[in-house]
N, C-alpha and C positions, 0 to 999 in steps of 0.2 A: 314534530315532537309528539309522541304518543307512547303511553306505557304498555300498550297491547301489541305484541309481536305480529299477530295476524293483520292488524290494521296497518302497521308500518309496512309490512310486506306488500299489501295491496296498494297502498299509496305510492310506494316506490315504483312498483311495476307500472301503474297507470301514468305517473308523472314522467317516467323514463320513456314510455311509449309515446308520450306527447312531445318528446324531445328535450325534456328538462334534465339538468344535472342535479342530482339529489344527494343531500346529506341528511342522515337520520339521527335522532336523539331519542333515547328511551326515558330520560329524566329532564327535569327543568334545569338542573345544574349543568348537565351535559349540553343542553341546548344553548345556554348562555355562554359556556366555555367555547363551544364551536363557533358561535356567532362572533364573539370577541376576537378569536384567532383569525377568522376570515376578514373581519374589519381591519385588523392590524396588518395582515400579510397577503390579502387578496387570494383568490377572487372573492369578492363580497357577495352576500346573498341578495338576490333581487326581491325575494318574498319568503315569508315564513308561514307555516301552518302549525298551529298549536292546539293541542288537546286542552280543554278547559279544566278537566278533572283528572288529576293524576293521583293514583293510590299511593299514599305515604310520601308525597313529594310536592314540589312547587307546581301549581297549576298554570295554565296558559295565561290567565290575566296577570298574574304576578310576573311571569317570565316576560310578557310583553312590556310591562313597565320597565324592566331591566334592559330589554333590547332597545326601547325608545331612548333610554339614557345613553346608549352607545351610538345609535343611528336614528334620530327622531323621525325621519320620513319613511322608515321601512314599511313596506306593504305587509300587513299581517292579517291572516284569516284564522278564525278559531273553529274548532270541531268539538262537538259534544253529542252524546246520546241523550243528554238531559235538556230537552227543548224548553223547559220551564226556567232554566237558568237565565237571570236577567241580562247577562251579557249576550245571550243568543237573540233575544228580542230587541235589545237596544245596543247592538254591537258598535254602531258608530259613536255613540256616547261613551263607549268604553275604549275607544281608540283603535277599533278593528275596521278593516276594509270589507270583510265579508264573513259569512258563516257557512258551515256545512254540517248537516245533521247526520249522525251515524245511523 
């Protein structure tokens, strides 16, 4: 999930090159909707990558709380250009498995 099209394009390309099947979301609402549908109808997601800061929408930390309500053990990584964000430095305390700086 990322609100920037160029970032989504790059992530999709790199993940597909690594052999991953990728589903993209431009908003938090879209990410939760896609995740819930996959959970109910398969195939389920093995991992999610969430942008922490979404212009005018639900950010990654809030989306992750919703996803954990659906599938508590989901592997989740967060992405941000704002390295001073407390989630970036204390990602495990915020329920994340890893971080990537933009």
